KOLZA-509786 format. One record per residue (C-alpha): x, y, z. Coordinates in steps of 0.25 Angstrom, whole numbers, plus 2048, in hexadecimal, padded with zeros to 3 digits. Layout:
BEGIN
XYZ;...
This chain:
BEGIN
3C942E6FF;3D842E6FC;3D943C702;3D143970E;3DB42D710;3E743570F;3E2440719;3DE435723;3EC42F721;3F243D725;3EA43E732;3F444273D;3EE44274B;3F143C759;3EB42E755;3F442E749;400431751;3FD42775C;3FC41C751;40942074B;410420759;40941375D;41140C751;41E40D759;420401762;42E405767;437410766;44541676B;44A42476B;45342E772;44F43A779;45344777E;44A44E789;44B45C78D;44446079A;44046E79C;43E4707AB;43A47D7B2;44447B7BD;45047A7B3;4554847A9;45A47A79F;45346E79A;45746179F;45B457794;45B448794;45C43E789;45B42F787;453424781;44442177F;43E41377C;42F410779;429403778;41A403774;41140477B;415407789;42440778B;42C41478B;43A416790;442423792;451421795;45842D798;46742C796;46B43B798;46D4427A2;46B4367AA;4664287A8;4574257AB;44C41D7A6;43D41F7A5;4354127A1;42641279E;42240379D;41340279C;40E4097A9;41B40A7B1;4254157B0;4334117B5;43D41C7B7;44C4187BA;4574227BD;46541F7C4;4614107C6;4544137CD;44740F7C7;4394147CA;42C40F7C5;41F4167C3;4114107C0;40A4197B7;3FD4167BC;40141C7C9;4054297C3;3FB42C7B8;40143A7B5;40E4347B2;4074297AA;4004337A2;40D43A79F;41542D79B;409429793;40A43578A;417430784;414421784;40642277E;40B42C774;417422770;40D416770;40341E767;3F841C773;3EE427770;3E542177B;3EF422786;3F2430782;3E4434782;3E242F790;3EC439795;3EE44478B;3E744E782;3EE44A775;3F145476A;3F945275D;40045D755;40845C748;40945273D;40E44473C;41C449739;41D452745;413451750;41145575F;40844D768;403456774;3FE44F781;3F645678B;3F444F798;3E544D79C;3E744A7AA;3E94577B3;3F44517BC;3FB44C7B0;3FA45A7A9;4014607B6;40D4577B3;40D4587A4;40646279C;40945D78E;411452787;415455779;41A44A770;42044E762;424445757;424441749;41B436743;41C42A74C;42742F756;428438762;433442761;43144C76D;42A44A77A;427457782;42145778F;41B464795;4194637A4;40F4697AD;41A4717B4;41F4787A7;42B46E7A6;42D466799;43545C792;43845A784;43D44C77F;44344B771;44243C76C;44B437761;44842975B;45341E75C;455412753;458404758;4513F875C;4433F9763;4443F9772;4413ED77A;4393EE787;4433EC793;44F3EF78B;4583F6795;45F3FF78C;453403784;451411781;444418780;43E41C773;43342476D;43642475E;433418756;43E40F751;
């Protein structure tokens, strides 16, 4: 009986990972992203901050090479660059919504949301895991072939996106300490690793 309980406690699967990730209610991190584009010989690099507030707010504030922000608040995606804002209702763009949901649902530990849009696979162990997401929708798969999220225990460290045209991006995420982010806080960075 004791051995069965120990074996059960060591189970590592998608549900276990989702339960672990769902415990994080807010997080803050810095990021460095490399974009590998077929039209450019060297990768394009950007860096900035990430902020996550469970269950449905995710912000990406790029600081270099030029400031811009991408804010996902519930079902609205807001993009701002050079003082110009643009809003996008995700329900009007289901393929974009599915892609955005891959990251948000993972951070929220929302298995049902992932299963609605992706075939989900988990590799590795609790100490070093990789979550592979394959779009179920054919149109979404033309945009994004696969999303790979890698991490340790309850936080994401790398987000890799393989696009349908062969381009890819790799974002390395580093946890930041500090007070929990506040909704609407103008200077909030965006995070993916728990405080």
